Every structure is written in structure tokens, then in C-alpha cells.
N, C-alpha and C positions, 0 to 999 in steps of 0.2 A: 257486902260483908258475908263471909262464910264461917259459920260457927263462932261469930263474934270477933273474927280476926280479919283485918284488911288484906286484900290480895297482894298488895305491894310488899307486905311483910312476910306472908306465907310462902309465896312462890319465889324461887331464887332468880337472880338476874343472869341470863345466859351469857351476856358479854363478860361477866366476871368469871364464869365457869370455863369458857373457851378463850384461848389467847389469840385466835385468828378469826377472821370473818368467814361466812359461808362461801363467798366468792373465791377467797384464797384456797379453801379446802377443795372446791371444785376444780380450780386451776391445777392443784397438785395431782388430782386424779387424772386429768386430761394428759398431763405430762407422763404419768406412769403408763397410761394406755399407749401413748405415742412411742415410748421407748420399747414397749413389749412387741409392737407390730411394725417397727421400722426395720426394713431389710438391710442386710449387710452391704456396704458400699462395694460396687463392682458386680453385684449379683442381681441387679434390677431386671425384672422381666421385660421382654420385648426387644426390639432392635436397638443397637447402640446409636447414639446421636451422630449425625453426619457432620464431619469437620467443616469449618468455615472455608478452608482452602479447597476442599473437594466441591463444595457448593459453588465457589467462584469458578472453578474449572468447568463445571457443568454449564454455567451461564456463558462462559467464554466460548465453549464449543457451539452452543446454540446461536450466539451472536455472530460468530464467524462462518457458520454454515446454516443459512436460512432454510434450506430444504431438509435438514435433519430433524427427525422426530425423536421422541424420548427413547425409543428402542434402539435407534441408530446411534444415539449418543451413548447409551449404555454399552453397546458393542465396542465403541471406540475406547471407552474407559477400561473395559476388560483387557483390550490390547495394550493399554498403558499400565496394567497391573492393579487397577482399582476394581475390586469386586463390590458392586452396588446393584440393588434390584431396580428394574425398570420403573416400578411404581414409585420408588424414591426419587428417581430422576424426574418423573412426571410431577411429583409433589413440589420439588425444588423449582421447576419451571413455572408451575401454576402460582406458587406463592410470590414469585418475582414478576408476575404479570406477563410472562412470555406466552404468546399464542401458539397453538399447534402449528406444525410445519406448513400445512397448506394455506394457513391464513396469515403467515408472517410476511413482512414486506420483502420485496425482491432486492436484488443487489443495487448498491448505489452506483451513480455514474462513474465514480472513481474505480470501483470494483469491476464494473462492466468494461470500461476502457482498458484497465490493466489486463483483464483476461483476454481481450481482443488484440492487445498491442503487438503480439508476436506475428500477427497476420495483416498488419497495416503498414502501408508506405504512403508518404505524402510528398507533394511537390509544390513549388512556388517560384515566382520570379522576384528578383529585386534588382535595383539599378545602381550603377556606380558611375560617377563622373570623373573623367580623366583630368590630367593637369591642364589640358587645353579645352576643358569644359565640354568634351564630347561624351554623350551618355551611352553607356554600354549596359546590356541586360544579361543577367545570369540566371540560368535555370538549374535548380538543385532538387535533389530527392533525399529523403531521410527515412530510414526504416525505424518504426516506432519501437520495436522490440529490442533492437541492439543499439539504436541511435547512430547507426552507420550513415555517414554522409557520402552522397554521390554528387559530384559536380558534373552536370550533364553537358554544359556548354556555355560559351560566351559569344554574344553577337551584338551588333549595333542595330540589326533589323530582324527582330524575332517574328518571322512569319509563321503561319500555320504549318507549312511544309517543313520548315526548319525544326519546329517543336516536335512534329511527328517523327522526324528522323532521329532526334535525340532520344525519343522513347524507344525506338528500335535498337539504337546503340546500347541503351541501358539494359534492355532485355537480353541482348547477347552477352554483355559483361557479367550480368548476375547469374545466368545459366540456371543451375538447379535451385538456387535460393528463391527464384521467382515463383517456384511451385508452392512454396510455403505461404505465399501471400494470398489474401482473400479480398482486400479492400484497398482502393487508392483514393486518397483525399486530395481534392483540388478545388480551386475557386471557379467562378463562372466566366473567366476571361475568354474572349473570343479566339485567342490563339490556341486554346485547347480544342482542336477540331475533332471530327468523327474519326479521322485517321489516327489521331493521337489515342483516343479512347479505344479504338479497335485493337491496338497493340496489346493492351492489357485485358480486354474482353476475350481475346483469343487465348489468353492464359487463365481463363476462368476467374479473373479479378473484377470485382464489382466496383464501379465508379461512384464515389460519394461526393456530391457537389456541396460545398459549404454555402451557407446563406450569404446574400449580398452584404457587404460591409460588416462582416463578422469575423475578424481576425482570430478570435478565440476558438473558433471552430477548427482552426488549423494551428493550434497553439504551439506545438512542438516545432513545426517548420518556422513559425514566426520567431520563436525563441532562438533557433539556430541562426537565423539571419541577424538577429541582434548580437549574437556571439561573434559572428564573422566581422561585423562592423567594429565592435569594441576591441577585439583582440588583434585585428589585422588592418582592415580597410580604412579605419579612421586614423591610423598611424602611418600610412603610406601615401605617396603620390603615385597614381597609376598613369603610365605613359600611354599604353594602347591595349587592345584586346589580347594580344599575345602576352604582354606583361601581366595582365590581370589573370589570365588563365594559368600562367606559371605559378603565380602567387597562390591561387586557390588550390591548385593541385598539391603544392608543397604543404599548405595548411591542412588539406584533407588527409594527407598521409599522417601528419601529427595528430589530428583530431581522432582518426580511427585507430591509430596504433599506440598512442601514448596518453592522450588527455583523459583524466579520470572523469567519471560521470556519477553523480549522486544516485540517480535512479538505478544504476547498475552496481551499487555497492562499491563505488570508487574504482570501477574497472573501465578500461577502454573498450570501445565498440567491437574491436577485432579480437578481444580476449574471450576465449570460449569458457575457461574455468579460472577461478581465482588462483593466482600463482602462490606457491608455498614459499614464503620468505622468512628468514630468521631476522630477529631484531638487529639492526645495524649497530655495531660498536663504533661510534664516531671517533674514539680515541685511537683505534687500530685500523680503521678503514676510511678511505677517502671517498668523497662523493664527486663524481665526474659530471661535468656540464656538456650538453650537446646543443649547439646553436641551430635554430631553425629560422630561415629567412633573415640571415645575417645577424642573428642575435635578437631579433624582434620578439621571438619566443624561445624559451629555454626548456630543455628536457634534462632530467637528472637521473643518474643511475649509480649504483655502487661500483667503485673502481675495482 
């Protein structure tokens, strides 16, 4: 008691004096401070944030070019019209877990073989049985870069001398194109003699021997043999070697000059540049058919 008066009676109750709690009052004060010192939108200090699209472009350039560092990527972006600091490029790569260029993984097998395809030619044998069950052997070559098919020859007795002569004939027919080749893929068949290899070694072409019983090591040639069988040989009865050679020559003309290839953007091997064609109006324009091998294969063109 103070002066004979109880404290609960003398002192006022603060909850009755103030309509809000202290926590509410402090919260209002924090809001006032935040409003006073909040910067106007669009005038924040520092660099503007990098857009998600630009970040994805940086990562794409790093992924598609393993030898490019952050400064090289910055230079490429400047050429595309994107002004970005090299330190920002480095930050994007680091946050994405992309190692610096010297420590990144090298090209994949697909990338490596695609880069080398313009300089590779491959060869292989396959057999065809005539209507009288006589076995004939065919030697073919295919250029990886253009997918151009070369039917080297047909014989019933493929000796080493015969194979070497077909290589000489191919070298003469290819002329200047042989200079652009650097590798020849072949299997370890004994018919490929030193004389055969010598024809290509003389042109500075390196011989690559595929492993035993590994057809995938010469996959493009193997796929071409399958195409020959499906589209022609499995649909004909071959009489003799002259008949087989005539069929293969006619098909090679179609294959190189007209047949589209997915790996070349639906262009034929002999097509140097994609032709510029307008969309055909089927109501006003007719489509003409050209028969190959008596209609076994058809080619179409606008009339």
C-alpha cells in the first residue's frame, strides 16, 4: 500500500489507455521505416538481372562448344547483339556447375564422327545368289560425308588382284574428290591385300581396320547393304553377273541422284546445295512419275 491506497486502484491500466499492443505499434514503425527507404522501382543500384533466355543461351554455347571459355562465349554473345560482362558469363556457368573449358569433357563419339565424316570412305563385300544358286560377290564403297555410293564391281571369284584393280578404278573415277579423303574403313578380310591398301596410302589415306565380327564399326556401309537388299535385290531374281551389275548401276544412279537421305536434310548425295522450290499447288500442277528398273522404284517430279 502507498499512502493507504492499493496500487491496483492508484495506477491506471495501460491496456485501457492504449487501444493497440506494443507489438502492433512496433510493426507500424517498421512499415514507416521501410516505406521511407524503399527505392523507386527501376532505379535499384547494381547490374540489372540477367534474363532466363540469355542464361539458357550461355549454357547452350558452353554445351555445344566444349573448348570455349567464358570470355570466348562473351565475345560470341556480343556478335549476336547481347552486351553482357564476362564476369556475368562466368557466374552463370559456375552456378550451373559447368567446368572451365580445359576441364570440360571432350566431344562425344557422335560429334567426333560427324566432324570426320567428310574425310571418310568405307568399303565392304556382300553376296547375291542368282536364280541358279550361283553366288556372286559385290564390292561397294560409300563416302560418309555425302553418302555417295560407288559400285566397284561384281565377280564370282573375288581374288586379291581383282579387289586391288577395283581400288585403282575407283581412284581414277573419283579423281580430285579422292584428295579430300583421309580415312578408309574396311574389315580384316584377306581379300584386302597390301596392293589394295597401297592404292589409298599413295593418296595419303589412312587405312582403318574394323575389329573382328564388329559390323557396327562399319555401320554406314552395313546399312547401305541392307538398303540395297530391301529396295532391290530381295525383289528381283538375278540371272548372272552382267544382270546384277546392270541392276546395281541403275540403282546407284537413283541412289546418288534422287533418293533423299535424312542425314543430309533429305537431299540426294549428288546434291551440292538444297534446291529452292516453291510449294507445289496440286490443284494446278501435276506430279510426274519416272520408273526405275521397270517400275521397281519410282521417282517423282513436278510436271
